[in-house]
C-alpha positions in Angstrom: -41.3 -11.9 8.9 -40.9 -8.5 8.1 -43.8 -5.9 8.7 -43.9 -3.9 6.1 -43.2 0.3 7.8 -45.8 2.6 8.6 -43.9 5.6 8.1 -44.6 8.1 4.9 -41.9 6.8 1.7 -40.6 10.2 2.0 -40.2 10.9 5.1 -37.8 8.1 5.3 -34.1 7.0 4.8 -33.2 6.3 1.2 -31.7 2.8 1.8 -34.7 1.8 3.7 -36.7 2.2 0.9 -34.0 0.5 -1.0 -34.4 -2.8 1.7 -38.0 -2.0 1.2 -38.2 -2.4 -2.2 -36.0 -5.7 -2.5 -38.1 -7.3 0.2 -41.4 -7.1 -1.8 -39.5 -8.1 -5.4 -38.7 -11.1 -3.3 -42.5 -11.8 -1.8 -43.1 -11.1 -5.6 -41.0 -13.5 -6.7 -40.9 -16.3 -4.4 -44.6 -17.2 -5.6 -46.1 -17.8 -2.1 -49.0 -16.0 -0.2 -48.0 -14.5 2.8 -49.9 -12.4 4.7 -49.8 -10.8 8.5 -53.3 -11.1 10.2 -54.7 -9.9 13.3 -56.6 -12.6 15.5 -59.7 -10.1 16.0 -63.3 -11.4 15.0 -62.4 -10.2 11.3 -59.0 -12.1 11.1 -58.1 -8.4 9.6 -55.7 -8.7 6.7 -52.5 -6.3 8.1 -50.7 -6.8 4.7 -50.2 -9.5 2.1 -47.5 -9.8 -1.0 -48.7 -9.9 -4.3 -49.4 -13.7 -4.8 -51.9 -13.7 -2.0 -54.1 -11.4 -4.3 -53.5 -13.5 -7.4 -54.1 -16.6 -5.6 -57.8 -15.4 -4.6 -58.3 -13.8 -7.8 -58.9 -10.2 -6.8 -57.1 -7.4 -7.2 -55.6 -5.7 -4.1 -57.4 -2.6 -4.4 -61.3 -4.0 -5.5 -60.6 -6.8 -2.6 -59.9 -3.7 -0.1 -62.9 -1.9 -0.8 -65.3 -4.7 -1.2 -64.3 -7.0 2.1 -62.1 -3.5 4.0 -59.6 -6.5 4.8 -62.0 -8.5 6.7 -61.8 -12.5 6.6 -65.0 -13.2 8.2 -66.8 -10.7 5.1 -64.6 -13.2 2.2 -65.9 -16.1 3.4 -70.1 -15.3 4.5 -71.1 -17.2 1.6 -69.1 -20.2 2.9 -69.7 -20.5 6.3 -69.3 -23.9 7.0 -65.8 -23.2 6.0 -65.2 -20.1 8.4 -66.4 -22.1 11.2 -63.6 -24.5 10.4 -60.6 -22.0 10.2 -62.3 -20.2 13.2 -62.1 -23.3 15.5 -58.9 -24.3 14.1 -57.4 -21.0 15.9 -59.3 -20.8 18.6 -58.7 -24.1 19.9 -55.1 -23.4 19.1 -54.5 -20.7 21.0 -56.2 -22.7 23.9 -54.1 -25.2 23.9 -50.7 -23.2 23.9 -49.7 -24.0 20.0 -48.0 -21.6 18.3 -50.3 -21.8 15.2 -51.7 -24.4 12.7 -52.3 -26.1 9.5 -55.3 -26.4 7.6 -56.3 -27.8 4.3 -59.6 -26.0 3.1 -61.5 -25.3 -0.5 -60.7 -21.8 -1.3 -63.6 -20.2 -2.8 -62.0 -17.3 -5.9 -63.1 -14.4 -7.0 -64.5 -16.4 -10.4 -66.5 -18.4 -8.4 -63.9 -21.8 -8.3 -62.9 -23.3 -5.6 -59.1 -24.3 -5.5 -57.3 -26.6 -2.5 -55.0 -24.7 -0.3 -53.2 -25.2 3.3 -53.2 -22.4 5.7 -49.5 -22.9 7.7 -49.9 -20.3 10.0 -47.6 -18.9 13.5 -48.7 -17.0 15.8 -46.3 -14.0 16.6 -45.4 -12.1 20.0 -46.2 -8.6 18.1 -50.2 -7.2 19.1 -51.1 -4.7 17.3 -54.4 -2.4 18.3 -54.4 -5.1 21.4 -54.7 -7.8 19.6 -52.1 -10.9 18.5 -50.8 -10.9 14.9 -50.5 -14.5 13.5 -48.1 -14.4 9.8 -49.6 -17.2 7.2 -48.6 -18.9 4.2 -51.2 -19.8 1.7 -50.1 -22.3 -0.7 -51.8 -23.5 -3.5 -52.1 -27.6 -3.4 -55.3 -27.6 -5.8 -53.2 -30.2 -8.2 -52.1 -32.2 -5.5 -55.5 -32.9 -3.5 -57.4 -33.0 -7.7 -54.5 -36.1 -7.9 -55.4 -37.9 -4.8 -59.5 -37.6 -5.9 -58.5 -39.3 -8.7 -56.6 -42.2 -6.8 -59.5 -42.6 -5.1 -61.9 -43.3 -7.5 -58.4 -45.9 -9.5 -58.9 -47.1 -6.0 -62.6 -47.7 -6.4 -62.4 -49.2 -9.9 -59.4 -51.0 -9.7 -60.4 -54.6 -11.0 -60.8 -57.1 -7.8 -60.8 -56.2 -4.2 -58.7 -53.6 -2.7 -58.0 -52.5 0.8 -55.5 -51.1 3.2 -54.1 -52.5 6.6 -51.6 -51.5 9.4 -49.9 -54.6 10.7 -49.8 -54.1 14.6 -48.1 -56.8 16.8 -49.1 -60.3 15.5 -52.6 -58.4 14.3 -54.0 -56.8 11.3 -56.2 -54.1 11.4 -58.3 -53.2 8.5 -58.3 -48.9 7.8 -60.4 -48.8 4.5 -61.3 -51.2 1.3 -63.3 -50.6 -1.7 -66.7 -51.2 -2.1 -66.2 -54.7 -4.2 -64.0 -55.9 -1.1 -66.7 -54.8 1.6 -69.6 -57.0 -0.8 -67.6 -59.9 -0.5 -66.7 -60.2 2.8 -69.7 -58.8 4.1 -68.3 -55.6 5.5 -70.7 -52.5 6.6 -70.6 -49.3 7.6 -67.3 -47.7 8.8 -64.2 -50.1 8.1 -62.8 -51.4 11.6 -60.2 -54.0 12.8 -61.4 -56.9 10.8 -59.8 -61.5 10.9 -57.2 -59.9 9.1 -56.7 -61.1 5.4 -58.9 -63.3 4.9 -61.7 -64.7 6.8 -61.4 -68.2 6.8 -58.8 -70.6 9.0 -57.5 -73.0 7.4 -53.6 -74.6 8.3 -52.5 -73.3 4.6 -53.5 -69.8 5.7 -52.1 -69.8 9.0 -48.9 -70.8 7.7 -49.1 -68.6 4.8 -49.3 -66.1 7.5 -46.7 -66.9 9.7 -43.8 -67.1 6.1 -45.4 -63.5 5.5 -45.4 -61.6 8.0 -42.1 -61.0 9.0 -41.6 -59.4 5.4 -44.1 -57.3 6.0 -43.2 -55.6 9.5 -39.8 -54.9 7.5 -42.2 -53.1 4.9 -41.0 -55.7 1.8 -43.7 -56.6 -1.3 -45.2 -59.8 -0.4 -47.2 -62.0 -2.9 -49.6 -65.5 -2.2 -52.7 -67.1 -2.4 -55.2 -67.7 0.0 -58.5 -69.3 0.7 -61.9 -67.4 1.5 -65.7 -67.7 1.6 -68.2 -65.1 0.1 -71.0 -63.9 1.6 -73.1 -66.5 0.0 -70.9 -69.1 1.5 -68.5 -70.4 -1.4 -65.1 -71.0 -1.4 -63.1 -69.5 -3.5 -59.4 -68.5 -3.7 -57.8 -65.1 -3.6 -54.2 -64.5 -5.0 -53.3 -61.8 -2.7 -50.3 -58.7 -3.5 -48.9 -56.8 -0.7 -47.2 -52.9 -0.8 -45.7 -51.2 1.9 -47.1 -47.4 1.4 -46.9 -46.1 5.0 -46.1 -46.1 8.4 -48.6 -44.9 11.5 -46.2 -44.7 14.7 -44.1 -46.8 12.9 -45.8 -49.7 12.6 -46.3 -50.5 8.3 -49.5 -49.6 6.0 -50.4 -51.9 3.6 -52.2 -51.8 0.1 -53.4 -55.1 -0.4 -55.1 -56.3 -4.1 -57.3 -59.3 -4.1 -57.7 -61.1 -7.6 -59.8 -64.0 -7.0 -58.3 -66.8 -9.5 -60.6 -69.3 -8.6 -61.0 -70.0 -12.3 -57.7 -70.7 -12.9 -57.8 -70.3 -16.9 -58.3 -66.3 -16.6 -54.9 -66.6 -13.7 -52.0 -65.2 -15.6 -53.9 -61.9 -17.8 -55.3 -61.0 -14.4 -52.0 -61.2 -12.3 -50.7 -59.2 -15.4 -53.3 -57.0 -14.6 -53.0 -56.8 -11.5 -49.3 -56.4 -11.5 -49.5 -53.7 -14.5 -52.1 -51.2 -12.0 -49.8 -52.0 -8.8 -47.2 -50.7 -10.3 -49.2 -47.8 -11.8 -50.5 -47.1 -8.5 -47.6 -47.2 -6.5 -45.4 -44.8 -9.6 -48.9 -42.8 -8.5 -48.7 -42.6 -4.9 -44.6 -42.1 -5.5 -45.2 -39.1 -7.6 -47.5 -37.4 -5.5 -44.8 -37.7 -1.9 -42.4 -36.1 -4.1 -45.2 -33.3 -6.1 -46.2 -32.7 -2.0 -42.6 -32.6 -0.7 -41.1 -30.4 -3.6 -43.9 -27.5 -2.6 -44.2 -27.8 0.9 -39.6 -27.7 1.3 -39.3 -25.2 -1.1 -39.1 -22.1 1.2 -36.9 -24.4 3.4 -34.4 -25.5 0.7 -33.9 -21.5 -0.1 -33.9 -20.1 2.9 -30.7 -20.1 3.5 -29.3 -18.9 0.8 -31.8 -15.8 -0.1 -31.6 -15.3 4.3 -27.8 -14.5 4.3 -27.6 -11.8 1.6 -31.2 -10.7 2.8 -29.2 -10.3 5.9 -25.9 -8.5 4.9 -28.9 -6.1 3.4 -31.1 -5.6 6.4 -27.9 -4.8 8.7 -26.3 -2.1 5.8 -29.6 -0.5 5.1 -30.2 -0.4 9.3 -25.9 1.1 9.5 -26.4 3.3 7.6 -29.5 5.2 8.5 -27.7 5.5 11.9 -24.8 7.0 10.2 -26.6 9.3 8.0 -24.6 12.3 8.2 -21.2 10.3 8.3 -20.9 10.1 4.1 -18.2 7.6 3.6 -19.8 4.9 6.1 -23.3 5.6 3.9 -21.3 5.3 0.8 -19.7 1.6 2.2 -22.7 0.5 3.0 -24.0 1.9 -0.5 -21.3 -0.3 -1.5 -22.2 -4.0 0.3 -25.8 -3.7 -0.2 -25.4 -3.6 -3.2 -23.1 -6.4 -3.6 -25.8 -8.3 -1.5 -28.6 -7.1 -3.9 -26.9 -8.1 -6.6 -25.8 -12.3 -5.2 -30.0 -12.3 -3.9 -31.0 -11.4 -7.5 -28.5 -14.3 -8.7 -30.2 -16.3 -7.1 -33.4 -16.0 -7.4 -32.6 -16.2 -11.2 -30.9 -19.4 -10.7 -34.2 -21.1 -8.7 -36.4 -19.2 -11.7 -34.2 -21.3 -13.8 -33.7 -24.8 -12.8 -33.0 -25.8 -15.6 -29.9 -23.5 -16.8 -28.3 -24.4 -13.4 -28.9 -28.0 -13.9 -27.3 -28.1 -17.1 -24.1 -26.1 -16.6 -25.3 -23.2 -19.4 -24.3 -20.4 -17.2 -22.4 -17.6 -19.2 -19.5 -16.3 -17.6 -18.1 -12.8 -17.6 -15.3 -11.3 -18.6 -14.5 -7.9 -16.6 -11.4 -6.3 -14.5 -11.7 -6.8 -10.2 -9.3 -7.5 -7.3 -9.3 -10.5 -5.5 -9.1 -8.1 -2.4 -12.7 -6.9 -3.4 -14.1 -9.9 -3.9 -12.9 -11.4 -0.7 -14.2 -8.4 2.1 -18.0 -8.8 -0.2 -18.1 -12.5 1.2 -16.7 -11.5 4.7 -19.5 -8.4 4.8 -21.9 -11.2 3.6 -20.8 -13.9 6.6 -19.7 -11.6 9.1 -23.0 -11.7 11.0 -23.7 -15.2 10.5 -19.9 -15.8 11.9 -20.6 -14.0 15.0 -23.7 -15.7 15.8 -22.0 -19.1 16.3 -18.8 -17.4 17.7 -16.5 -18.7 14.8 -13.1 -17.7 14.8 -12.4 -16.5 10.9 -8.7 -16.1 9.7 -7.6 -15.2 6.2 -4.3 -15.9 4.8 -2.3 -15.1 2.1 0.8 -16.5 1.5 2.2 -14.6 -2.0 -0.5 -13.0 -4.2 1.5 -11.2 -6.4 -1.3 -10.2 -9.1 -4.3 -8.7 -7.1 -6.1 -7.9 -10.1 -7.1 -10.1 -12.8 -9.9 -10.8 -15.3 -12.8 -12.9 -14.7 -16.5 -13.3 -13.2 -15.7 -11.5 -10.3 -19.6 -12.3 -9.5 -20.2 -16.3 -10.4 -16.4 -16.4 -8.4 -18.0 -14.5 -5.3 -21.3 -17.0 -5.6 -18.8 -20.4 -5.1 -16.4 -18.9 -1.9 -19.9 -17.8 -0.7 -21.2 -21.3 -1.1 -18.3 -22.6 0.5 -17.5 -20.5 3.3 -21.5 -20.7 4.3 -21.6 -24.3 4.2 -18.4 -24.4 6.7 -19.9 -21.6 8.6 -23.4 -23.9 9.1 -21.5 -27.0 9.3 -19.0 -26.2 12.0 -20.5 -26.2 15.8 -20.9 -22.7 17.5 -17.1 -21.7 18.7 -15.7 -23.4 16.3 -11.9 -22.5 13.6 -12.1 -21.7 10.0 -9.2 -20.1 8.3 -9.5 -19.2 4.1 -6.4 -19.6 3.1 -5.3 -17.7 -0.6 -2.1 -18.9 -2.5 -1.1 -17.7 -5.9 1.2 -20.3 -8.3 2.0 -20.5 -12.3 0.1 -21.4 -14.8 0.8 -23.2 -18.1 -1.6 -20.8 -20.0 0.6 -17.5 -20.6 -0.6 -14.2 -18.7 -2.8 -16.0 -16.4 -2.2 -17.1 -12.9 -3.2 -20.3 -11.1 -5.0 -19.1 -7.4 -5.8 -21.6 -5.2 -8.2 -20.7 -2.1 -8.7 -23.0 0.2 -11.6 -23.4 3.1 -10.5 -25.2 6.4 -12.8 -25.8 8.9 -13.2 -28.3 12.1 -16.6 -28.7 11.7 -18.6 -32.0 11.5 -17.1 -32.9 8.4 -18.3 -35.8 6.2 -18.3 -39.3 5.6 -17.0 -41.1 2.8 -20.4 -42.7 1.7 -21.9 -38.6 1.7 -18.6 -37.7 -0.5 -19.1 -39.4 -3.2 -22.2 -38.0 -3.8 -21.6 -34.2 -2.7 -21.5 -32.2 -5.6 -25.5 -34.1 -6.6 -28.5 -31.7 -6.6 -30.2 -31.6 -4.0 -28.1 -34.3 -1.6 -27.6 -33.1 1.6 -26.2 -35.2 4.3 -28.2 -36.9 6.8 -27.0 -38.1 9.9 -28.6 -36.8 13.0 -25.6 -34.2 13.9 -26.4 -32.3 11.1 -30.1 -33.5 9.9 -31.4 -30.2 10.9 -29.4 -27.4 9.4 -31.6 -26.4 6.5 -30.2 -26.0 2.6 -31.3 -26.5 -0.9 -28.3 -29.1 -2.2 -28.2 -27.2 -4.9 -24.8 -25.1 -3.9 -22.2 -28.0 -4.7 -23.5 -28.6 -7.9 -23.6 -24.9 -8.8 -20.1 -24.1 -7.4 -18.5 -27.1 -9.0 -20.4 -26.1 -12.5 -19.3 -22.8 -12.4 -15.7 -23.7 -11.4 -15.3 -26.1 -14.5 -17.0 -23.5 -16.8 -13.8 -21.4 -15.4 -11.2 -24.2 -16.1 -10.9 -25.2 -12.7 -11.7 -27.3 -10.1 -13.3 -28.0 -6.6 -11.3 -30.7 -4.4 -12.4 -31.7 -0.8 -10.8 -33.4 1.9 -12.5 -34.2 4.7 -12.5 -36.3 7.9 -16.1 -37.3 9.3 -16.2 -36.0 13.1 -12.7 -33.3 12.5 -13.9 -30.8 9.6 -13.0 -30.2 5.8 -11.3 -28.4 3.5 -12.1 -26.9 0.4 -9.6 -26.6 -2.2 -11.2 -23.7 -5.3 -8.6 -23.9 -7.7 -9.2 -21.9 -11.1 -6.9 -19.9 -13.9 -7.5 -16.0 -14.1 -6.1 -13.7 -16.5 -3.5 -11.1 -14.8 -4.1 -7.5 -15.1 -1.6 -5.2 -15.4 -0.4 -3.7 -11.3 -0.8 -0.2 -10.6 2.0 1.1 -9.2 2.3 0.6 -5.5 3.7 4.1 -4.9 5.3 3.6 -1.2 8.8 3.9 -0.4 10.8 4.6 3.0 14.0 6.1 3.0 15.5 3.7 5.9 13.8 0.7 7.0 11.9 1.1 9.9 10.4 -0.9 12.7 6.6 -2.0 12.4 5.4 -4.5 15.1 2.5 -7.2 14.9 0.4 -8.3 16.7 -1.8 -11.3 16.3 -2.1 -14.9 17.9 -1.8 -16.7 14.7 2.2 -17.0 13.8 1.3 -17.7 10.0 -0.7 -14.3 9.9 2.2 -12.2 11.7 4.6 -14.2 9.2 2.8 -13.4 5.9 2.3 -9.6 7.3 6.0 -9.0 8.1 7.1 -10.5 4.7 4.9 -7.7 3.1 5.8 -4.9 4.7 9.7 -6.1 3.7 8.3 -5.5 0.5 7.6 -2.6 1.4 11.0 -1.2 2.9 10.0 -1.5 6.6 11.5 -4.3 9.0 8.6 -6.1 10.0 8.7 -7.9 13.3 6.1 -9.8 15.1 4.9 -11.8 18.3 1.9 -13.6 19.7 -0.2 -12.1 22.3 -1.1 -8.9 23.7 1.0 -9.3 26.9 4.4 -9.6 24.6 3.1 -6.6 23.0 3.0 -4.5 25.6 6.2 -5.2 26.6 8.0 -4.8 23.4 6.4 -1.3 22.8 7.5 -0.1 26.6 11.2 -1.5 26.1 11.6 0.5 22.5 10.0 3.4 23.8 12.2 3.4 27.0 15.7 2.7 24.5 14.3 6.1 22.9 13.7 3.3 19.5 9.9 3.9 19.2 8.0 1.5 16.7 7.0 3.4 12.7 3.4 1.7 13.4 2.2 -1.3 15.6 -0.7 -3.6 13.8 -2.6 -5.6 16.0 -5.5 -8.0 15.5 -8.9 -7.8 16.7 -9.7 -10.7 18.3 -6.9 -12.9 20.2 -7.4 -15.0 23.6 -6.4 -13.7 26.7 -5.7 -9.6 25.8 -7.7 -8.7 22.4 -7.1 -6.0 20.1 -8.5 -3.0 21.8 -7.1 -3.6 25.6 -3.8 -4.2 24.0 -4.1 -0.6 22.6 -5.3 0.8 25.3 -2.5 -0.5 27.3 0.3 0.9 24.7 -1.1 3.8 24.8 -1.1 4.0 28.4 3.0 2.9 28.3 4.0 5.6 25.1 1.6 8.2 24.7 0.0 9.2 20.9 3.1 9.4 18.7 3.0 5.9 17.7 0.2 5.0 14.9 -1.9 1.8 16.1 -3.7 0.3 13.2 -6.3 -2.8 13.7 -6.3 -5.9 12.1 -9.5 -8.2 11.3 -11.4 -9.9 8.9 -14.8 -8.6 10.5 -15.9 -5.2 10.0 -15.2 -3.2 13.2 -18.8 -0.9 13.3 -19.4 -2.8 16.1 -16.9 -2.0 18.6 -15.3 1.6 16.3 -16.2 3.5 19.2 -14.7 1.5 21.5 -11.4 1.3 19.2 -11.1 5.0 18.8 -11.5 5.6 22.7 -8.7 3.1 23.2 -6.0 5.2 20.9 -6.6 3.0 18.3 -5.8 5.2 14.4 -8.0 2.9 11.7 -8.7 -0.5 10.7 -7.9 -2.3 7.4 -9.5 -6.0 6.4 -8.0 -9.0 6.1 -6.7 -10.5 3.8 -3.4 -8.9 4.4 -3.0 -8.2 0.9 0.5 -5.8 -0.5 -2.3 -2.9 -1.6 -4.5 -2.8 1.9 -1.4 -2.6 3.9 -0.2 0.2 1.6 -3.4 2.0 2.3 -3.1 1.9 5.8 0.6 3.4 6.0 -0.4 6.0 3.5 -3.8 6.9 5.2 -3.0 6.3 9.0 0.7 6.4 9.5 1.9 9.0 7.0 -1.4 10.8 7.0 -2.0 11.2 3.7 -5.9 12.1 2.8 -7.4 9.1 1.7 -8.6 7.5 -1.8 -12.0 9.5 -2.4 -15.0 7.7 -1.7 -16.0 5.3 -4.6 -19.0 6.4 -5.8 -22.4 5.0 -7.9 -21.2 4.3 -11.3 -23.1 7.1 -13.7 -22.9 7.7 -17.4 -19.8 9.7 -18.6 -21.4 12.3 -20.6 -24.6 14.8 -19.8 -27.4 14.2 -22.2 -28.9 17.8 -21.7 -31.7 18.6 -24.6 -32.8 15.0 -25.3 -35.6 14.1 -24.6 -37.0 10.0 -22.8 -40.4 8.6 -22.7 -40.4 6.6 -19.3 -43.1 3.9 -19.9 -43.7 2.6 -16.1 -47.7 1.6 -14.2 -45.1 1.1 -10.8 -45.3 4.4 -9.1 -42.0 3.5 -6.9 -40.0 1.8 -10.4 -41.4 5.0 -12.1 -39.7 7.0 -9.6 -36.1 4.9 -9.3 -36.1 5.3 -12.8 -37.0 8.7 -13.0 -34.3 9.7 -10.9 -31.8 7.7 -12.5 -32.0 9.2 -16.1 -32.7 12.4 -14.6 -29.3 12.3 -13.6 -28.4 12.1 -17.1 -29.5 15.9 -17.9 -31.8 14.9 -20.3 -35.6 15.8 -19.7 -38.2 12.8 -18.8 -41.6 12.3 -19.7 -43.8 9.8 -18.3 -46.6 7.3 -18.4 -48.1 4.9 -16.5 -49.4 2.3 -19.3 -49.0 1.3 -23.2 -52.1 2.9 -24.6 -50.8 6.2 -22.4 -47.2 5.9 -24.1 -49.2 5.5 -27.6 -50.9 8.1 -27.0 -48.4 10.8 -25.6 -46.5 9.2 -28.8 -49.0 10.3 -31.2 -49.8 13.8 -30.2 -46.7 14.3 -30.0 -44.3 16.4 -33.0 -41.8 14.3 -34.7 -38.5 13.8 -33.2 -39.8 15.2 -30.3 -39.0 12.1 -27.8 -35.2 11.0 -28.5 -35.5 7.7 -26.7 -38.5 5.2 -25.2 -38.0 2.8 -22.2 -41.0 0.9 -22.5 -41.7 -1.8 -19.6 -43.2 -4.8 -20.4 -46.2 -5.8 -18.2 -48.8 -3.5 -17.4 -52.7 -3.1 -16.9 -54.6 -1.4 -19.9 -51.8 -2.0 -22.4 -49.0 -3.9 -22.4 -45.2 -2.8 -23.5 -45.0 -5.6 -26.3 -48.8 -3.9 -27.7 -47.6 -0.7 -27.0 -44.7 -1.1 -29.0 -46.2 -2.3 -32.1 -48.8 0.0 -32.1 -46.2 2.9 -32.2 -44.3 1.2 -35.1 -47.6 0.7 -36.9 -48.2 4.7 -37.1 -47.5 6.9 -40.2 -45.1 9.1 -39.2 -41.6 9.0 -40.2 -39.9 8.7 -36.6 -42.2 5.5 -35.7 -39.6 3.6 -37.3 -36.4 5.3 -36.3 -36.6 6.7 -32.2 -35.1 3.8 -30.3 -37.8 1.9 -27.9 -35.6 -0.1 -25.2 -37.4 -3.0 -22.8 -36.8 -1.9 -19.3 -37.9 -4.8 -17.6 -38.7 -8.0 -14.7 -39.0 -10.3 -17.6 -35.6 -11.9 -18.4 -36.2 -14.9 -19.6 -34.5 -15.7 -23.4 -38.5 -15.4 -24.5 -39.3 -12.6 -23.2 -35.8 -10.7 -25.3 -36.9 -12.6 -28.5 -40.6 -11.0 -27.9 -40.0 -8.1 -27.4 -37.2 -7.6 -30.4 -40.0 -9.6 -32.6 -42.7 -6.2 -31.4 -40.0 -3.1 -32.5 -37.9 -3.0 -29.8 -34.2 -1.9 -30.3 -32.9 -3.5 -27.3 -34.1 -4.8 -23.6 -32.8 -3.8 -19.7 -33.0 -6.1 -17.2 -34.4 -5.2 -13.6 -32.8 -4.0 -10.9 -32.0 -1.3 -13.6 -27.5 -1.4 -13.7 -26.9 1.9 -14.5 -23.5 0.8 -16.3 -26.2 -0.5 -18.6 -28.6 2.6 -18.8 -25.1 4.8 -19.6 -24.0 1.9 -22.4 -27.6 2.1 -23.8 -28.0 6.2 -23.5 -24.4 6.0 -25.8 -25.5 3.2 -27.9 -28.7 5.1 -29.3 -28.3 8.8 -28.7 -25.1 9.7 -27.7 
């Protein structure tokens, strides 16, 4: 768990603030209490997310003022529970455990109690000399109350009810209702008993011998026994046993007895017994599923959320360390933007699970470059690839049209799901290859693209392949059962690809690896002219241990009018370059792959420079970002870097910049409204200080004057006090204290002045569901912008309403 930074926001790099903002947004949306405590005598709260305060029912400021972040003060009226908690922590620390779990009632601000589960982990971090613990507090009130209701049912069900554990050849009584105790004369705490009956007869022994093997296997049993009641009378009991649990591998049975001595009531009692047994079984299953759903939610989403979050945090750190390098910072910003959008997409899918399961996902239609999509997923997954030591190659088999029309974000989501699985389910130092092909499509103006992800990982069994695309299904064999995942990724991916008119096909051999083929038809977009012509065919050397990469790169070079030649190792490259230099026929340029066995790309470049000097441009090729080894590469004499795949546009860019010395294209800056709105006045209504600062900065960049209000009531008062036509547009948050945006909009529309009905009011909110949009429109709002803010959407709104 990352700790909140302690610097003042204005003293920190902008990207670190952005990362904090994304992190805090995630903490808010997950709906789980997360807090950080000192292990001092107060269990002092260092930091907690918003849901911590929502769960206990105290506003943050009032909590801090009342209890000074001291948990012992919060528990001052619940000393017994405070002692349980402190004893648990003390015992865990003394016995060297890494944390603790505790189920306990918790008093909320209104005096009511709810049941919660504390899951705490002790960290190696110390603050002011005290060890730090991280705590997740889960609301399990519904589950506990359900269990209590089941307990009431347990005690009031007709007949006798008991719970037994089958150990060895004997049945041991664990629990029983009052009727069972009264009938068999049990007193006080239940312990080992004589089995299912208190009468030793040949028939009873025979029945035991017949049914105990079934019970060892956990199967349902149904039979009749003879017993003696506490008054000495003989009775016949119908016994129904259901395995409900295991303790140390031994089955635990819930057994229900019905007195069938009066045979005339047997059938009705049997029907009631079976019905109530079924209901009890269903209630137990429902409780188990509900408990698993709450406990496993965070672990299921861990991978999908951590992957883009890792990229956001990593790029933020890189940007901060290169703050004076504008091009590098802008590159980091672009990659952070890509990862943040993916993270937002994942959160939206979690919040709207019904949309995922039903496949009601809207597909965008926008122009994009395939190379950008591939580079984005490489940026996001690179830390995981490097961490596991995988080799990763990208092969381009004749991509002729790089610019297409479709939904790049959804395509990235599919690729990321597939590639992330390849990374996770391939043992360390494995091999992953992405192959790209373009083939004709039957639909005019479209191209058929195949993206094949191959790995030599664990592979899948034929049985699991049949349910691979079923939601929440995950392989359960021992080689992969510890790997976390939601079980949603492939189901979502198949849904998206089919909406694009494509398909996902899978080939897998257990223990050998898998190949996922994503096929989609995309509308072709006119390609920009590649302005690159050479007066003569000059030789270029490609150095890569991957023969396919060498051949396809040389094909691209030949298309550019160059003479592509290749070798498969650094040693061969040094030899070929030296021979050409001595013959006075230096290569026009040398392209060297970074990852090669024996002699890598940097060492190869270093030895080539020793042979031929600085005259021949050397360009480093890699599917990875070269941030970590840039300084070493520059020192070895490498002129520049180009990322795989080796699409024609990538090679043209590399030769223009690093070989011909042409100026690099201007770095792409974040989109801004194309026109100025000087002379226009905007009213921004937002209660959150940071959100208000961000929105004010963005809107001010349009040239418009921006005034702010901290809640709906203040907005209504400002609008009422202004002259008619003073404000040209109002941006209104929906959820605010004192007065929300819906009520504020209704009040503004109801004012008796001409501009009250005409002024555009646009919702700017994190409430993004369809019902939120309908509610805002019903209140008189003109439009609805979701958070996080999108500059393109802001530009559209300004152009539409005040342009």
